[in-house]
N, CA, C and O atoms as a GROMACS GRO file, in nm:
protein
  352
    1MET      N    1   1.568   3.162   0.519
    1MET     CA    2   1.445   3.114   0.578
    1MET      C    3   1.354   3.054   0.472
    1MET      O    4   1.293   2.949   0.495
    2GLY      N    5   1.343   3.118   0.356
    2GLY     CA    6   1.263   3.063   0.247
    2GLY      C    7   1.314   2.927   0.202
    2GLY      O    8   1.235   2.840   0.164
    3VAL      N    9   1.445   2.908   0.204
    3VAL     CA   10   1.502   2.780   0.163
    3VAL      C   11   1.459   2.671   0.259
    3VAL      O   12   1.426   2.560   0.216
    4GLN      N   13   1.458   2.699   0.388
    4GLN     CA   14   1.416   2.600   0.488
    4GLN      C   15   1.272   2.557   0.463
    4GLN      O   16   1.240   2.439   0.469
    5HIS      N   17   1.184   2.654   0.433
    5HIS     CA   18   1.044   2.623   0.406
    5HIS      C   19   1.033   2.531   0.286
    5HIS      O   20   0.955   2.436   0.287
    6ARG      N   21   1.111   2.557   0.183
    6ARG     CA   22   1.106   2.475   0.063
    6ARG      C   23   1.152   2.333   0.093
    6ARG      O   24   1.095   2.237   0.040
    7LYS      N   25   1.255   2.318   0.178
    7LYS     CA   26   1.303   2.185   0.215
    7LYS      C   27   1.194   2.110   0.291
    7LYS      O   28   1.172   1.991   0.266
    8GLU      N   29   1.127   2.178   0.384
    8GLU     CA   30   1.020   2.113   0.459
    8GLU      C   31   0.906   2.073   0.366
    8GLU      O   32   0.851   1.964   0.380
    9GLU      N   33   0.872   2.159   0.272
    9GLU     CA   34   0.764   2.131   0.178
    9GLU      C   35   0.802   2.011   0.090
    9GLU      O   36   0.717   1.926   0.061
   10ARG      N   37   0.927   2.004   0.049
   10ARG     CA   38   0.972   1.892  -0.035
   10ARG      C   39   0.967   1.762   0.044
   10ARG      O   40   0.928   1.658  -0.010
   11HIS      N   41   1.007   1.767   0.173
   11HIS     CA   42   1.002   1.648   0.258
   11HIS      C   43   0.857   1.603   0.274
   11HIS      O   44   0.829   1.483   0.269
   12MET      N   45   0.765   1.698   0.295
   12MET     CA   46   0.624   1.666   0.308
   12MET      C   47   0.573   1.601   0.180
   12MET      O   48   0.501   1.501   0.185
   13ALA      N   49   0.611   1.656   0.066
   13ALA     CA   50   0.566   1.604  -0.062
   13ALA      C   51   0.615   1.461  -0.083
   13ALA      O   52   0.539   1.375  -0.129
   14LYS      N   53   0.738   1.435  -0.048
   14LYS     CA   54   0.794   1.301  -0.063
   14LYS      C   55   0.716   1.201   0.021
   14LYS      O   56   0.684   1.091  -0.026
   15ASN      N   57   0.684   1.238   0.146
   15ASN     CA   58   0.608   1.149   0.234
   15ASN      C   59   0.467   1.126   0.182
   15ASN      O   60   0.417   1.013   0.185
   16LEU      N   61   0.402   1.231   0.135
   16LEU     CA   62   0.267   1.215   0.082
   16LEU      C   63   0.267   1.128  -0.043
   16LEU      O   64   0.183   1.039  -0.056
   17ILE      N   65   0.360   1.151  -0.133
   17ILE     CA   66   0.368   1.070  -0.255
   17ILE      C   67   0.389   0.923  -0.220
   17ILE      O   68   0.326   0.836  -0.280
   18GLU      N   69   0.476   0.895  -0.124
   18GLU     CA   70   0.499   0.756  -0.081
   18GLU      C   71   0.371   0.694  -0.025
   18GLU      O   72   0.338   0.580  -0.056
   19ASP      N   73   0.298   0.770   0.059
   19ASP     CA   74   0.174   0.719   0.116
   19ASP      C   75   0.068   0.697   0.008
   19ASP      O   76  -0.005   0.598   0.013
   20LEU      N   77   0.060   0.786  -0.089
   20LEU     CA   78  -0.035   0.769  -0.200
   20LEU      C   79  -0.001   0.647  -0.284
   20LEU      O   80  -0.091   0.577  -0.331
   21LYS      N   81   0.127   0.620  -0.303
   21LYS     CA   82   0.169   0.501  -0.379
   21LYS      C   83   0.136   0.373  -0.305
   21LYS      O   84   0.114   0.269  -0.367
   22ASP      N   85   0.131   0.380  -0.170
   22ASP     CA   86   0.102   0.262  -0.089
   22ASP      C   87  -0.046   0.228  -0.084
   22ASP      O   88  -0.082   0.114  -0.052
   23GLY      N   89  -0.134   0.323  -0.115
   23GLY     CA   90  -0.277   0.296  -0.109
   23GLY      C   91  -0.359   0.423  -0.106
   23GLY      O   92  -0.321   0.524  -0.164
   24LEU      N   93  -0.472   0.415  -0.037
   24LEU     CA   94  -0.565   0.527  -0.032
   24LEU      C   95  -0.530   0.622   0.082
   24LEU      O   96  -0.488   0.579   0.190
   25CYS      N   97  -0.548   0.752   0.057
   25CYS     CA   98  -0.527   0.855   0.158
   25CYS      C   99  -0.643   0.954   0.152
   25CYS      O  100  -0.696   0.982   0.045
   26LEU      N  101  -0.679   1.005   0.268
   26LEU     CA  102  -0.774   1.115   0.276
   26LEU      C  103  -0.690   1.242   0.284
   26LEU      O  104  -0.623   1.266   0.385
   27VAL      N  105  -0.695   1.324   0.179
   27VAL     CA  106  -0.611   1.443   0.169
   27VAL      C  107  -0.697   1.567   0.190
   27VAL      O  108  -0.796   1.588   0.121
   28LYS      N  109  -0.656   1.650   0.288
   28LYS     CA  110  -0.727   1.775   0.317
   28LYS      C  111  -0.641   1.890   0.266
   28LYS      O  112  -0.522   1.898   0.295
   29PHE      N  113  -0.703   1.979   0.188
   29PHE     CA  114  -0.631   2.093   0.132
   29PHE      C  115  -0.724   2.212   0.121
   29PHE      O  116  -0.846   2.199   0.130
   30GLN      N  117  -0.664   2.328   0.099
   30GLN     CA  118  -0.741   2.451   0.081
   30GLN      C  119  -0.760   2.473  -0.068
   30GLN      O  120  -0.663   2.479  -0.144
   31SER      N  121  -0.884   2.486  -0.110
   31SER     CA  122  -0.916   2.506  -0.251
   31SER      C  123  -0.868   2.644  -0.297
   31SER      O  124  -0.893   2.744  -0.231
   32LEU      N  125  -0.798   2.646  -0.411
   32LEU     CA  126  -0.755   2.774  -0.467
   32LEU      C  127  -0.873   2.852  -0.525
   32LEU      O  128  -0.869   2.975  -0.531
   33LYS      N  129  -0.978   2.782  -0.568
   33LYS     CA  130  -1.095   2.848  -0.627
   33LYS      C  131  -1.185   2.910  -0.522
   33LYS      O  132  -1.219   3.028  -0.531
   34SER      N  133  -1.222   2.831  -0.421
   34SER     CA  134  -1.320   2.880  -0.323
   34SER      C  135  -1.255   2.932  -0.194
   34SER      O  136  -1.316   3.010  -0.121
   35GLY      N  137  -1.132   2.889  -0.167
   35GLY     CA  138  -1.067   2.926  -0.042
   35GLY      C  139  -1.106   2.838   0.074
   35GLY      O  140  -1.046   2.846   0.182
   36GLY      N  141  -1.206   2.752   0.054
   36GLY     CA  142  -1.252   2.662   0.159
   36GLY      C  143  -1.169   2.535   0.165
   36GLY      O  144  -1.091   2.505   0.074
   37GLU      N  145  -1.186   2.461   0.273
   37GLU     CA  146  -1.115   2.335   0.287
   37GLU      C  147  -1.192   2.225   0.214
   37GLU      O  148  -1.315   2.220   0.217
   38ARG      N  149  -1.116   2.137   0.148
   38ARG     CA  150  -1.174   2.022   0.078
   38ARG      C  151  -1.101   1.897   0.122
   38ARG      O  152  -0.985   1.902   0.161
   39GLU      N  153  -1.169   1.785   0.116
   39GLU     CA  154  -1.110   1.654   0.142
   39GLU      C  155  -1.142   1.563   0.026
   39GLU      O  156  -1.254   1.560  -0.024
   40ILE      N  157  -1.041   1.490  -0.018
   40ILE     CA  158  -1.063   1.391  -0.122
   40ILE      C  159  -0.995   1.260  -0.082
   40ILE      O  160  -0.892   1.260  -0.015
   41GLU      N  161  -1.054   1.150  -0.126
   41GLU     CA  162  -0.991   1.020  -0.113
   41GLU      C  163  -0.909   1.001  -0.239
   41GLU      O  164  -0.963   0.995  -0.349
   42ALA      N  165  -0.776   0.991  -0.222
   42ALA     CA  166  -0.687   0.991  -0.337
   42ALA      C  167  -0.584   0.880  -0.327
   42ALA      O  168  -0.564   0.821  -0.220
   43THR      N  169  -0.518   0.851  -0.440
   43THR     CA  170  -0.417   0.746  -0.444
   43THR      C  171  -0.323   0.765  -0.563
   43THR      O  172  -0.352   0.839  -0.657
   44LEU      N  173  -0.211   0.698  -0.555
   44LEU     CA  174  -0.122   0.676  -0.670
   44LEU      C  175  -0.094   0.527  -0.685
   44LEU      O  176  -0.007   0.487  -0.762
   45ASP      N  177  -0.170   0.445  -0.612
   45ASP     CA  178  -0.158   0.300  -0.617
   45ASP      C  179  -0.228   0.249  -0.743
   45ASP      O  180  -0.350   0.266  -0.756
   46PRO      N  181  -0.155   0.188  -0.836
   46PRO     CA  182  -0.215   0.145  -0.963
   46PRO      C  183  -0.333   0.050  -0.947
   46PRO      O  184  -0.417   0.043  -1.037
   47THR      N  185  -0.341  -0.024  -0.836
   47THR     CA  186  -0.453  -0.116  -0.819
   47THR      C  187  -0.586  -0.043  -0.798
   47THR      O  188  -0.692  -0.104  -0.812
   48HIS      N  189  -0.582   0.085  -0.765
   48HIS     CA  190  -0.703   0.165  -0.744
   48HIS      C  191  -0.730   0.262  -0.860
   48HIS      O  192  -0.824   0.341  -0.854
   49ILE      N  193  -0.649   0.256  -0.964
   49ILE     CA  194  -0.660   0.350  -1.076
   49ILE      C  195  -0.699   0.272  -1.202
   49ILE      O  196  -0.641   0.166  -1.228
   50PRO      N  197  -0.795   0.322  -1.279
   50PRO     CA  198  -0.834   0.253  -1.402
   50PRO      C  199  -0.714   0.226  -1.493
   50PRO      O  200  -0.624   0.310  -1.505
   51ASN      N  201  -0.713   0.111  -1.553
   51ASN     CA  202  -0.605   0.067  -1.642
   51ASN      C  203  -0.472   0.053  -1.568
   51ASN      O  204  -0.368   0.042  -1.632
   52HIS      N  205  -0.476   0.054  -1.436
   52HIS     CA  206  -0.355   0.038  -1.352
   52HIS      C  207  -0.246   0.134  -1.392
   52HIS      O  208  -0.128   0.099  -1.396
   53PHE      N  209  -0.287   0.257  -1.422
   53PHE     CA  210  -0.196   0.363  -1.467
   53PHE      C  211  -0.095   0.396  -1.358
   53PHE      O  212  -0.131   0.410  -1.241
   54VAL      N  213   0.032   0.408  -1.395
   54VAL     CA  214   0.139   0.443  -1.301
   54VAL      C  215   0.187   0.584  -1.331
   54VAL      O  216   0.218   0.617  -1.446
   55MET      N  217   0.193   0.667  -1.227
   55MET     CA  218   0.236   0.805  -1.244
   55MET      C  219   0.363   0.827  -1.161
   55MET      O  220   0.362   0.812  -1.039
   56ASN      N  221   0.470   0.861  -1.229
   56ASN     CA  222   0.593   0.897  -1.160
   56ASN      C  223   0.603   1.048  -1.160
   56ASN      O  224   0.578   1.113  -1.261
   57GLN      N  225   0.639   1.103  -1.045
   57GLN     CA  226   0.651   1.248  -1.035
   57GLN      C  227   0.762   1.286  -0.940
   57GLN      O  228   0.804   1.206  -0.856
   58ARG      N  229   0.807   1.406  -0.956
   58ARG     CA  230   0.916   1.457  -0.873
   58ARG      C  231   0.859   1.530  -0.753
   58ARG      O  232   0.754   1.595  -0.763
   59ASP      N  233   0.927   1.519  -0.640
   59ASP     CA  234   0.878   1.586  -0.520
   59ASP      C  235   0.919   1.733  -0.513
   59ASP      O  236   0.884   1.802  -0.416
   60ASP      N  237   0.991   1.782  -0.614
   60ASP     CA  238   1.031   1.923  -0.613
   60ASP      C  239   0.939   2.010  -0.700
   60ASP      O  240   0.966   2.128  -0.720
   61SER      N  241   0.832   1.952  -0.751
   61SER     CA  242   0.733   2.027  -0.828
   61SER      C  243   0.644   2.106  -0.732
   61SER      O  244   0.635   2.074  -0.614
   62ASP      N  245   0.578   2.212  -0.783
   62ASP     CA  246   0.487   2.292  -0.701
   62ASP      C  247   0.356   2.220  -0.673
   62ASP      O  248   0.284   2.256  -0.580
   63LYS      N  249   0.324   2.118  -0.754
   63LYS     CA  250   0.197   2.048  -0.741
   63LYS      C  251   0.222   1.898  -0.729
   63LYS      O  252   0.325   1.846  -0.774
   64ILE      N  253   0.125   1.831  -0.668
   64ILE     CA  254   0.128   1.685  -0.659
   64ILE      C  255   0.006   1.633  -0.734
   64ILE      O  256  -0.107   1.671  -0.703
   65LEU      N  257   0.030   1.548  -0.831
   65LEU     CA  258  -0.078   1.488  -0.907
   65LEU      C  259  -0.122   1.361  -0.836
   65LEU      O  260  -0.040   1.277  -0.799
   66MET      N  261  -0.254   1.347  -0.815
   66MET     CA  262  -0.308   1.229  -0.748
   66MET      C  263  -0.442   1.195  -0.810
   66MET      O  264  -0.510   1.280  -0.866
   67TYR      N  265  -0.480   1.068  -0.799
   67TYR     CA  266  -0.606   1.022  -0.855
   67TYR      C  267  -0.716   1.036  -0.750
   67TYR      O  268  -0.706   0.978  -0.642
   68ASN      N  269  -0.820   1.112  -0.781
   68ASN     CA  270  -0.934   1.132  -0.693
   68ASN      C  271  -1.027   1.012  -0.712
   68ASN      O  272  -1.095   1.001  -0.814
   69CYS      N  273  -1.030   0.923  -0.613
   69CYS     CA  274  -1.109   0.800  -0.623
   69CYS      C  275  -1.259   0.825  -0.617
   69CYS      O  276  -1.336   0.749  -0.675
   70THR      N  277  -1.300   0.929  -0.549
   70THR     CA  278  -1.443   0.960  -0.536
   70THR      C  279  -1.504   1.000  -0.669
   70THR      O  280  -1.613   0.954  -0.704
   71PHE      N  281  -1.434   1.085  -0.743
   71PHE     CA  282  -1.488   1.136  -0.870
   71PHE      C  283  -1.423   1.074  -0.993
   71PHE      O  284  -1.460   1.107  -1.105
   72GLY      N  285  -1.326   0.983  -0.972
   72GLY     CA  286  -1.265   0.911  -1.084
   72GLY      C  287  -1.191   1.003  -1.180
   72GLY      O  288  -1.204   0.990  -1.302
   73LYS      N  289  -1.114   1.096  -1.125
   73LYS     CA  290  -1.039   1.188  -1.211
   73LYS      C  291  -0.907   1.226  -1.144
   73LYS      O  292  -0.890   1.210  -1.023
   74TRP      N  293  -0.816   1.276  -1.224
   74TRP     CA  294  -0.686   1.321  -1.174
   74TRP      C  295  -0.698   1.462  -1.119
   74TRP      O  296  -0.769   1.546  -1.176
   75GLU      N  297  -0.629   1.488  -1.009
   75GLU     CA  298  -0.626   1.620  -0.946
   75GLU      C  299  -0.480   1.661  -0.930
   75GLU      O  300  -0.396   1.580  -0.891
   76ASP      N  301  -0.450   1.786  -0.960
   76ASP     CA  302  -0.316   1.839  -0.929
   76ASP      C  303  -0.335   1.941  -0.816
   76ASP      O  304  -0.394   2.047  -0.835
   77ILE      N  305  -0.282   1.906  -0.700
   77ILE     CA  306  -0.299   1.986  -0.580
   77ILE      C  307  -0.170   2.062  -0.553
   77ILE      O  308  -0.062   2.003  -0.546
   78GLN      N  309  -0.182   2.191  -0.537
   78GLN     CA  310  -0.065   2.273  -0.507
   78GLN      C  311  -0.015   2.236  -0.367
   78GLN      O  312  -0.092   2.232  -0.271
   79LYS      N  313   0.116   2.210  -0.356
   79LYS     CA  314   0.173   2.160  -0.231
   79LYS      C  315   0.146   2.251  -0.113
   79LYS      O  316   0.115   2.202  -0.004
   80ASP      N  317   0.157   2.381  -0.131
   80ASP     CA  318   0.143   2.470  -0.016
   80ASP      C  319  -0.003   2.486   0.031
   80ASP      O  320  -0.029   2.557   0.128
   81THR      N  321  -0.098   2.420  -0.038
   81THR     CA  322  -0.237   2.423   0.008
   81THR      C  323  -0.274   2.297   0.086
   81THR      O  324  -0.382   2.291   0.144
   82ILE      N  325  -0.186   2.197   0.088
   82ILE     CA  326  -0.215   2.072   0.157
   82ILE      C  327  -0.204   2.095   0.308
   82ILE      O  328  -0.100   2.138   0.359
   83LEU      N  329  -0.312   2.064   0.378
   83LEU     CA  330  -0.318   2.086   0.522
   83LEU      C  331  -0.276   1.961   0.599
   83LEU      O  332  -0.202   1.969   0.697
   84GLU      N  333  -0.324   1.844   0.554
   84GLU     CA  334  -0.292   1.718   0.619
   84GLU      C  335  -0.343   1.603   0.533
   84GLU      O  336  -0.419   1.623   0.439
   85TRP      N  337  -0.299   1.482   0.569
   85TRP     CA  338  -0.353   1.363   0.505
   85TRP      C  339  -0.348   1.248   0.603
   85TRP      O  340  -0.270   1.247   0.698
   86THR      N  341  -0.436   1.150   0.578
   86THR     CA  342  -0.445   1.032   0.661
   86THR      C  343  -0.445   0.909   0.570
   86THR      O  344  -0.522   0.904   0.474
   87LYS      N  345  -0.362   0.812   0.600
   87LYS     CA  346  -0.365   0.686   0.526
   87LYS      C  347  -0.489   0.608   0.565
   87LYS      O  348  -0.521   0.596   0.683
   88LEU      N  349  -0.559   0.558   0.466
   88LEU     CA  350  -0.682   0.480   0.493
   88LEU      C  351  -0.655   0.332   0.488
   88LEU      O  352  -0.746   0.252   0.508
   0.00000   0.00000   0.00000
């Protein structure tokens, strides 16, 4: 059963990474610090990142690195805290 959950999580991560590479996404997740829900406008699209930085990452990692467009900084979000995302 744990293996199935990991496969689903990996599939989710792959889809989110693809959407982030395509442009802006509104990502909702549960904060590990406060426990509350947070939303950030994020991307992996180089046209929205200073110096057109390109980040390649694996979908089997525990975290997904994304650029927070609102605050102009990189965020590493733990996959199991991601609640949903919307392409903007």
